C-alpha positions as CSV (number, residue, x, y, z in Angstrom):
1,G,0.0,0.0,0.0
2,T,2.8,2.4,0.9
3,T,4.5,1.8,-2.5
4,A,1.3,2.5,-4.3
5,L,1.0,5.9,-2.4
6,I,4.6,6.7,-3.3
7,R,3.9,5.9,-7.0
8,E,0.9,8.2,-6.8
9,F,3.1,10.9,-5.2
10,L,5.7,10.6,-8.0
11,R,3.0,10.8,-10.7
12,E,0.8,13.6,-9.2
13,E,3.2,15.7,-7.2
14,M,6.5,15.2,-9.0
15,G,5.1,15.1,-12.5
16,L,6.7,11.7,-13.4
17,N,4.0,10.1,-15.6
18,S,5.4,6.6,-15.6
19,P,7.8,6.1,-12.7
20,S,9.9,3.0,-13.2
21,A,9.9,0.1,-10.8
22,A,13.6,0.9,-10.1
23,L,12.7,4.6,-9.2
24,I,9.9,3.5,-6.9
25,K,12.2,1.0,-5.2
26,A,14.9,3.6,-4.9
27,T,12.5,6.1,-3.4
28,V,11.1,3.6,-0.8
29,I,14.6,2.6,0.3
30,N,15.9,6.2,0.4
31,G,13.1,7.2,2.8
32,A,13.4,4.1,5.0
33,T,14.3,4.6,8.7
34,D,16.7,2.7,10.8
35,L,15.2,0.8,13.8
36,G,17.3,1.4,16.8
37,T,21.1,1.7,16.4
38,P,22.1,3.3,13.1
39,D,23.5,0.2,11.4
40,I,21.6,-0.3,8.2
41,P,21.9,-2.2,5.9
42,N,22.0,-5.4,7.9
43,A,20.6,-8.9,7.8
44,L,17.8,-8.2,10.3
45,E,16.5,-4.8,9.0
46,G,17.6,-4.7,5.4
47,W,17.5,-1.0,4.4
48,G,15.1,-0.2,7.3
49,Q,11.4,0.4,7.9
50,I,9.4,2.1,5.2
51,D,8.5,5.7,6.3
52,L,6.0,7.4,4.0
53,E,6.3,10.8,5.7
54,R,10.1,10.8,5.5
55,T,9.9,9.6,1.9
56,V,7.6,12.4,0.6
57,L,8.4,15.2,3.0
58,P,12.1,14.8,4.0
59,M,13.3,17.1,6.8
60,D,16.3,17.6,8.9
61,G,14.7,18.9,12.1
62,S,12.8,21.9,10.9
63,T,14.7,22.3,7.7
64,P,12.9,20.9,4.6
65,L,15.2,19.0,2.2
66,N,15.1,18.9,-1.6
67,T,14.5,15.7,-3.4
68,F,16.0,15.0,-6.9
69,F,14.8,12.1,-9.1
70,D,16.2,10.7,-12.4
71,H,15.1,7.5,-14.2
72,N,14.7,5.6,-17.4
73,K,17.9,7.0,-19.0
74,P,19.7,4.2,-20.8
75,L,23.4,4.0,-19.8
76,N,25.8,1.9,-22.0
77,A,28.7,-0.1,-20.5
78,G,31.8,2.0,-20.1
79,F,29.9,5.3,-19.8
80,G,28.6,7.3,-16.9
81,L,26.4,10.2,-16.0
82,L,27.5,13.2,-14.0
83,Y,25.2,15.4,-11.9
84,S,26.3,18.6,-10.2
85,F,24.8,20.2,-7.1
86,T,25.4,23.2,-4.9
87,L,25.1,21.4,-1.6
88,E,25.0,22.3,2.1
89,P,26.0,18.9,3.6
90,S,25.4,20.0,7.3
91,H,21.8,18.7,6.9
92,G,23.0,15.3,5.6
93,I,23.0,13.6,2.2
94,D,21.0,10.5,1.3
95,M,20.9,8.9,-2.1
96,T,19.9,5.6,-3.6
97,L,20.6,4.0,-7.0
98,V,18.5,1.0,-8.2
99,W,18.3,-0.8,-11.5
100,S,16.2,-3.8,-12.6
101,D,19.1,-6.0,-13.8
102,E,18.7,-8.7,-16.5
103,E,18.4,-12.3,-15.3
104,G,21.8,-13.8,-14.3
105,S,22.8,-17.3,-15.1
106,A,21.2,-20.0,-12.9
107,N,24.3,-22.1,-13.6
108,A,26.8,-19.6,-12.1
109,A,28.7,-20.7,-9.1
110,Q,27.0,-19.9,-5.8
111,S,30.0,-17.7,-4.8
112,S,30.0,-15.6,-8.0
113,S,28.0,-12.4,-8.7
114,R,24.8,-12.9,-10.7
115,L,24.7,-9.2,-11.9
116,V,24.7,-8.7,-15.6
117,N,25.1,-5.0,-15.4
118,D,27.4,-3.4,-12.8
119,L,26.5,0.2,-12.0
120,D,28.3,2.3,-9.4
121,L,27.2,5.3,-7.4
122,I,29.9,7.8,-6.5
123,L,29.7,11.1,-4.6
124,T,32.5,13.6,-4.8
125,D,32.8,16.7,-2.5
126,P,34.5,20.0,-3.5
127,L,37.8,18.8,-2.1
128,G,37.9,15.6,-4.2
129,N,36.9,13.1,-1.4
130,E,34.8,10.2,-2.7
131,W,32.1,8.1,-1.2
132,L,31.2,4.8,-2.9
133,G,27.8,3.2,-2.8
134,N,27.3,0.6,-0.1
135,D,30.5,1.3,1.7
136,F,29.1,1.7,5.3
137,S,30.4,1.9,8.8
138,S,27.8,2.0,11.6
139,G,25.0,2.9,9.1
140,F,26.7,5.8,7.4
141,S,29.0,6.0,4.3
142,T,32.7,6.3,4.6
143,T,35.3,7.7,2.1
144,G,37.6,5.3,0.3
145,G,36.6,1.7,0.3
146,T,35.8,-0.5,-2.7
147,A,33.0,-0.4,-5.3
148,D,30.1,-2.8,-4.8
149,S,29.9,-5.3,-7.7
150,I,27.3,-7.7,-6.5
151,N,24.1,-5.7,-5.7
152,N,21.6,-3.8,-7.9
153,V,20.9,-1.3,-5.1
154,E,23.6,1.2,-4.0
155,R,23.2,3.8,-1.4
156,I,25.2,6.6,0.1
157,K,24.2,8.1,3.4
158,I,26.0,10.9,5.2
159,A,24.7,12.0,8.6
160,P,23.7,15.6,9.3
161,G,26.6,17.6,10.9
162,V,29.4,15.3,9.9
163,I,30.6,17.3,6.9
164,S,30.8,21.0,6.6
165,T,32.3,21.4,3.1
166,S,29.6,23.4,1.2
167,G,29.9,24.1,-2.5
168,Q,29.7,22.1,-5.7
169,W,29.4,18.4,-5.2
170,Q,29.2,15.8,-8.0
171,V,27.1,12.6,-8.2
172,K,28.3,10.0,-10.7
173,V,26.5,6.9,-12.0
174,V,29.1,4.8,-13.8
175,H,28.3,1.6,-15.8
176,R,31.2,-0.8,-15.3
177,G,30.1,-3.6,-17.6
178,G,27.2,-5.5,-19.2
179,T,24.5,-4.2,-21.6
180,A,22.6,-1.0,-21.9
181,Q,20.8,-0.4,-18.5
182,T,18.2,2.1,-17.2
183,F,18.1,3.0,-13.5
184,G,16.3,5.0,-10.8
185,L,18.2,7.6,-8.8
186,V,16.9,9.5,-5.7
187,M,18.9,12.1,-3.8
188,V,17.7,14.0,-0.7
189,A,19.8,16.9,0.6
190,D,19.8,20.7,1.1
191,A,20.9,21.3,-2.5
192,T,20.1,22.9,-5.8
193,S,20.9,21.3,-9.1
194,N,23.5,23.0,-11.4
């Protein structure tokens, strides 16, 4: 039911006539809340509990945050898309990339990745520091680390007040390999698109 309401919100309030399944999933995950200690994702909570209010009206205390959406753009292997934002990170940054991957091989070894298309989510601050999707420590993203090559959901979450470097930030979606792939991307922050 909540997913249907989010789809309705994307259509009627955000003007996206046919939001993709990937965008709806990205939106639901991006608005989810941690239960208890900040440590998502984990095996007990996944990405957290669905929170409709936080999804459609994101806030940091009394500060309303902006939500940016992109979806259904085909991205070929070896290419990427770059988004530029003027961002005030003191209110936190939360972004989620999702794609509906093609079916992997049922005959692949249990220990090998079943992804056909490997997309990466990368956030770069004005000083050149990078955060990679799904590189978490205690529920929040860390700089450095390694790119995720086994999941079709990548998330970057920076807590409010942790970073104070305002200015031009970049979000990259990079297609590391496979076939042409569309995706859904959601970002919530105190930001304006450049």
